N, C-alpha and C positions, 0 to 999 in steps of 0.2 A: 523496484522489487529487485533483491540482491541478484546482480548478474548471473551467478552461478544457478540460482534458481530459474531464472528467466531461460536460461541455455539447457536446463535441463528438462523443461516443460516445453519447449517450442514446438514439438509436435502436437500439442494440445491447444495449439492459437486456434480459434473460433471465428476471428474476424480479421478483416484486411488490415494490416499495419502499414500507417502511413509514414510512420518516422519513429525512430528509437533516440532517446537522448540518455548518452552514458554519462555519469558523474562520479566524482569519489566521495564516499561515506567517510573515510579516514584514509590513511597513508596505505593502507592494504586492500580494502574491500571495494569494489564498486558496483554501482547499482543502476540499472536501468529504467527509464520511465518510457512507457509504449502508448504512443498515440494511435488510436484506430479510427478509420474512415468515420463512424458513428459515434467516435468518443466515449465508448463502453468499455468495459474490462475487457481484456483479450480473451480471457477464459469464458466469458459468459455467453452461453448457448442459446439460440435461437427460442427455445422454451423457457428461458430464463433460469436455468439452473446452471451450476458451475463444472466445468469438464474437469476440474482438478479438485473437485470437492473434498475426496479423502485427504488430499496432501495440501491443501490449501494453507497459504501462509497464515501466521498468528493474528495480523491485523483483520484478516477476512474472518478468522473463527471469533475474534473479539466484538466485531462489529454488530451493534446492536444489543449488547449485553452489558450489564454493570450500570454504568452512568448513563441517566435518563436521556441526554441528549448527545450522547457520543456519536462522533462522527467519523467517517472513513478518512484517514490522512492522505490516502493516494487518490481517491476518487471524489469529486465535487457532488452535492447533491442533486444536481444535472445529470450525473452520470460521466461529465467530462472529465478526463485524467488531468489532475493539477501537475503545473510544472514544478521543479525542484524547490523553488522559493515558495509557492502555495505549501507545498508539502512540508516545509519547515514551520511555516506559521500555523498550519494546522496542528502540528506535533507539539508545538509551543502552547497552544489551546488546550489540547488534550493533557499535557503536561500541569498546566493550571488547574482544570477540573480534577485531575487525578490527585494532586495534592492536597485539594480539599476533601476529597474521598478518602483519602489516608493510604492508598496503595500506589507506591511510586513503580512498580516494577511494570505495569501494564504499558506504559508508555515508553519507558527508558529503553526497554528492549524489546524490540520489534522484528520479528522473524528472525531472531538472532542474533540481530544488528544492534550494538551498542550505540545510541544517539548521544550526542553530546549539545545540549543545550545552552545558548548563548544568554 
């Protein structure tokens, strides 16, 4: 998640954070991958609802809509938070599926961040 987003919503964390991995998206923007004790989204409440639902990032809004087998690029199907390399691979898979669907904006711009695909 973008660093500014994480810092803005830190008070809404619902789970114990074991580790935060900061990495650069580009020369200007940084992002943070958050690893929780149970490997689930830090904003997921015990009742399985989102603590920041109204302000959730675009990937969370898009999840489960559109392409039939669309996956979350940040969270594996098991609920484990993906590391930065896994995120890149998931984004490439989504871009490939997106190109087939003909709508390239879904993947290229995620949470206001422009991703560069290699």
